[in-house]
C-alpha positions in Angstrom: 24.4 3.9 -11.7 25.1 5.7 -8.5 22.3 6.1 -5.7 22.6 9.8 -6.0 21.9 9.1 -10.1 19.1 6.5 -9.3 17.6 9.0 -7.0 17.3 12.1 -9.7 15.8 9.5 -11.9 13.0 8.5 -9.8 9.8 9.5 -11.6 7.3 11.4 -9.1 3.4 11.8 -9.0 1.3 13.9 -6.7 -0.3 12.1 -4.0 -3.9 14.0 -4.6 -4.5 17.3 -6.0 -2.8 19.5 -4.2 -0.7 16.8 -2.4 3.2 16.2 -2.3 4.8 14.9 -5.2 5.9 11.0 -4.1 8.1 8.5 -5.9 6.2 6.2 -8.2 7.3 3.3 -6.5 7.0 3.5 -2.1 8.3 1.5 0.2 5.6 -1.0 1.8 6.6 -1.6 5.4 4.4 -4.4 6.4 6.9 -7.1 6.2 9.5 -5.4 8.2 7.3 -4.9 11.1 8.1 -8.6 12.6 4.8 -10.0 12.4 3.2 -12.7 10.1 6.1 -12.3 7.4 8.1 -15.2 9.0 11.4 -14.5 10.2 12.6 -11.0 9.8 16.1 -9.4 10.8 16.0 -5.4 11.5 19.7 -5.3 10.5 18.8 -6.7 6.7 15.4 -4.2 7.2 17.3 -1.1 8.0 19.7 -1.9 5.2 16.7 -1.9 2.8 15.3 1.1 4.1 18.7 2.9 3.8 18.6 1.5 -0.3 14.9 2.9 -0.7 16.1 6.4 0.2 19.4 6.4 -1.5 17.3 4.9 -4.6 15.3 8.0 -4.8 11.9 6.2 -2.7 10.5 8.8 -0.6 7.0 7.4 0.1 6.9 5.1 3.1 3.9 3.3 4.3 3.7 1.8 7.5 1.1 1.0 10.2 1.1 0.8 14.0 -0.4 -2.8 13.0 2.6 -3.7 11.6 4.6 -5.4 14.6 2.8 -3.1 17.3 4.8 0.4 15.8 7.8 -1.8 15.0 7.5 -1.0 11.5 6.8 3.0 12.5 10.1 3.0 14.7 12.3 1.5 12.1 11.4 4.0 9.8 12.1 6.9 12.3 15.5 5.3 12.9 16.0 5.6 9.1 15.6 9.1 9.3 17.4 9.9 12.3 20.5 8.1 10.9 19.8 9.4 7.5 19.8 13.2 8.6 16.7 13.8 5.9 13.1 12.6 5.9 10.4 11.6 3.5 6.8 11.4 3.3 5.6 8.9 5.7 1.8 7.8 6.1 0.6 5.2 8.9 -2.2 4.2 9.9 -5.3 3.5 12.6 -5.9 0.1 13.6 -9.7 -0.5 13.9 -10.4 -0.6 17.8 -12.2 -4.0 17.1 -9.1 -5.5 15.5 -11.5 -6.9 12.7 -10.1 -6.9 8.9 -12.1 -6.2 6.7 -14.5 -3.7 7.8 -17.6 -4.8 8.2 -21.0 -2.5 8.0 -22.4 -4.4 10.7 -20.0 -2.9 13.1 -20.9 0.3 15.0 -18.1 3.1 13.8 -17.7 3.8 18.0 -16.5 0.1 17.9 -13.8 0.7 15.0 -13.2 4.4 14.8 -14.2 6.2 17.6 -13.0 9.7 17.6 -11.0 9.1 21.2 -9.5 6.1 20.0 -8.4 7.6 16.5 -6.8 10.3 18.8 -5.0 7.9 20.8 -3.7 6.0 17.6 -2.4 9.2 16.2 -0.3 10.3 19.2 1.2 6.9 19.5 2.0 6.8 15.9 3.7 10.6 16.2 6.0 9.2 19.3 6.9 6.2 17.1 7.6 8.0 14.5 9.2 10.7 16.3 7.5 13.9 14.6 5.1 16.4 15.7 2.7 16.1 12.3 1.6 12.9 10.3 1.9 13.6 6.8 -1.0 11.0 5.8 -2.9 9.2 8.6 -5.0 6.4 6.9 -8.0 4.6 8.3 -6.7 0.6 8.0 -9.9 -0.6 7.5 -12.8 1.2 5.5 -16.6 0.5 5.0 -18.7 3.0 3.0 -21.5 2.1 5.3 -20.1 4.0 8.7 -20.7 7.3 6.4 -24.1 7.1 8.0 -23.3 5.8 11.4 -24.6 8.3 14.0 -20.9 8.8 15.2 -19.6 9.9 11.5 -20.1 13.7 12.2 -18.2 13.7 15.3 -15.6 11.6 13.8 -15.2 14.0 10.8 -15.0 17.0 13.2 -12.4 15.4 15.3 -10.6 14.6 11.4 -10.8 18.6 10.9 -9.8 19.4 14.4 -6.3 17.2 14.2 -5.8 18.8 10.7 -6.4 22.6 12.4 -3.9 21.4 15.3 -1.4 20.5 13.3 -1.2 16.6 14.2 -2.2 15.2 10.5 -1.8 16.9 7.2 -4.0 14.7 4.9 -6.6 11.7 5.9 -7.2 8.8 3.9 -8.1 5.1 4.4 -7.2 1.6 3.4 -9.9 -0.2 1.8 -11.2 -3.2 2.2 -9.0 -6.3 0.4 -12.6 -8.0 -0.8 -14.1 -5.0 -2.7 -12.6 -1.8 -3.6 -16.2 -0.3 -4.1 -16.8 0.4 -0.4 -14.6 3.0 -0.4 -16.5 5.0 -3.6 -18.5 7.1 -1.4 -15.9 8.1 0.9 -14.1 9.7 -1.6 -17.2 11.6 -3.4 -17.7 12.6 0.4 -14.2 14.8 0.2 -13.2 13.9 3.4 -10.2 12.1 2.4 -7.0 13.3 0.2 -6.0 9.6 -0.6 -7.3 6.1 -0.7 -5.1 2.8 -0.6 -6.6 -0.2 -2.6 -5.3 -3.7 -3.0 -4.6 -3.4 -7.1 -2.5 -5.9 -9.4 -2.9 -8.1 -12.7 -5.1 -10.4 -11.1 -7.4 -8.3 -9.0 -7.9 -5.4 -11.2 -11.3 -4.1 -9.7 -10.2 -0.9 -8.8 -9.5 0.1 -11.9 -12.9 -0.3 -12.9 -14.7 2.8 -10.7 -12.1 3.9 -8.0 -9.3 4.7 -10.2 -11.4 7.2 -12.2 -13.2 8.2 -9.5 -10.6 9.1 -7.7 -8.9 11.0 -11.3 -12.3 13.1 -11.0 -12.0 14.0 -7.3 -8.7 14.5 -7.1 -7.8 11.7 -4.7 -4.5 9.9 -4.6 -4.2 6.3 -5.1 -1.7 4.2 -3.1 -2.0 0.7 -4.7 -1.0 -2.1 -2.5 0.0 -5.6 -2.9 1.0 -5.5 -6.7 2.8 -8.8 -6.4 -0.3 -10.7 -5.0 1.8 -11.4 -1.9 4.6 -13.4 -4.1 1.6 -14.9 -6.6 2.9 -12.1 -9.0 6.6 -12.2 -8.5 7.7 -15.2 -11.0 9.6 -16.9 -8.0 6.5 -19.0 -6.9 6.7 -22.8 -7.9 4.4 -25.7 -7.3 7.1 -26.8 -4.5 7.5 -23.4 -2.6 6.8 -23.8 1.1 6.3 -21.5 3.6 6.8 -21.0 7.4 3.9 -22.1 9.6 4.4 -18.0 11.1 3.9 -16.6 7.8 0.5 -16.0 6.6 1.3 -16.9 3.2 1.1 -20.8 4.3 -2.5 -20.0 4.5 -2.7 -17.8 1.7 -1.4 -20.0 -0.9 -2.5 -23.1 1.1 -4.0 -26.0 -0.2 -4.7 -26.2 -4.2 -4.3 -22.2 -4.4 -0.9 -22.7 -5.0 -1.1 -25.0 -7.7 -4.0 -22.3 -9.2 -1.6 -19.3 -8.5 1.4 -21.0 -10.4 -1.1 -21.8 -13.2 -2.5 -18.3 -13.8 1.0 -16.5 -13.2 2.8 -18.7 -15.8 -0.1 -17.6 -18.7 0.3 -14.0 -17.6 4.0 -14.5 -18.3 3.7 -15.2 -21.6 1.6 -12.0 -22.4 3.5 -9.4 -20.3 7.1 -10.3 -20.5 8.8 -8.6 -23.6 10.3 -5.3 -24.5 9.0 -3.3 -21.7 9.1 -5.9 -18.9 11.7 -8.4 -18.9 10.0 -10.6 -15.9 6.7 -11.0 -14.5 7.6 -9.3 -11.6 9.1 -6.0 -13.2 5.4 -6.3 -15.2 3.0 -6.5 -12.0 4.8 -2.7 -11.1 4.5 -1.6 -14.4 0.8 -2.6 -14.5 -0.5 -0.4 -11.6 1.8 2.2 -12.9 0.1 2.3 -16.3 -2.9 4.1 -15.1 -2.5 7.8 -14.3 -4.7 7.8 -10.8 -2.2 5.7 -8.9 0.1 8.1 -7.2 2.5 5.3 -6.0 2.8 1.9 -5.6 4.2 0.1 -2.8 5.5 -3.4 -2.9 6.9 -4.9 0.2 10.7 -4.7 0.4 13.0 -6.4 3.5 16.2 -6.8 1.6 18.5 -4.7 -0.5 18.0 -6.9 -3.8 14.0 -6.0 -3.4 14.6 -2.2 -3.4 16.7 -2.4 -6.5 14.8 -3.9 -8.4 11.5 -2.5 -7.5 12.9 1.0 -8.2 14.5 0.1 -11.4 10.9 -0.6 -12.6 9.8 2.9 -12.6 11.2 3.9 -15.8 8.3 5.4 -17.5 7.7 2.4 -20.2 4.5 1.5 -18.8 1.2 -0.6 -20.7 -0.5 1.0 -23.0 -4.8 0.6 -23.7 -4.3 -2.4 -26.0 -1.8 -3.9 -23.6 -4.1 -3.4 -20.6 -6.6 -4.8 -22.6 -4.8 -8.2 -22.9 -3.5 -8.2 -19.2 -7.4 -7.5 -18.3 -8.1 -11.2 -20.0 -6.1 -12.6 -17.0 -8.6 -11.2 -14.4 -8.8 -13.5 -11.5 -11.1 -12.2 -8.3 -10.5 -13.9 -5.1 -9.7 -13.6 -1.4 -7.3 -15.2 -0.1 -7.2 -13.1 3.2 -10.2 -14.5 4.8 
């Protein structure tokens, strides 16, 4: 299949009510940012970005925090060299640089209006655009809706839309609890949310996804592979470079437990719809119609071509999802 044929076959979904249609598989841009993922080669990253565009992937998710804008600049370079653009989302880092977001932190120390404006302008320059398609808060906690500064921040968000600086607003929800964004979705202040969602951590399916479907809010599913735990490639002997955050994520007994659970899940999901655990991981997320796009990280062309093939419309039905639900495993290895 040629790249043009693959692009035509890539299914697309709306990024929320009234939002742009985007590819079911999006490009997760953390890994190409040269931060926290060990050695990363820009030449290899650019090849992956070009392959993604050729495969019909037209949603690119990045953040200033991914290498202090390095990921943003690589994506801008892609569009300049390709002579065409796609939908891009980036994120405002918390001013206090704390992940996850805590309600004890005052909004002024996390997303003060002037900080949000400064970061938006910085991302506009990095991406080489006049308007950001989707700007997300890189952490979120619903407690901030009660902060005295929230009305001012909400006005700033509306003003930046009116000024043509931001088309749509969103929030990347805390890893440790997807329910910390329920009130934000209900408020109507955002057009999309990004949430950790995979076959291990299925919590978003309980309340967040149904609410987003009801409110017409787009959902960007991140970490579908559990940082590698659901790729089927980890073994008990796998080791990561010290600068790779996964050396902590899968440290100690965590790797052994992850492998054990992944093996059990493989016996359930591999079959006619998914030839591998990794394919099943992407198809799981896309089995929920509230999900607009799923954004695995892609640092090599082989990652891109494999991920793009998973978007074939052959997803899990209710009975199959009920079996997968038995393998729910909630924990937070990011801490």
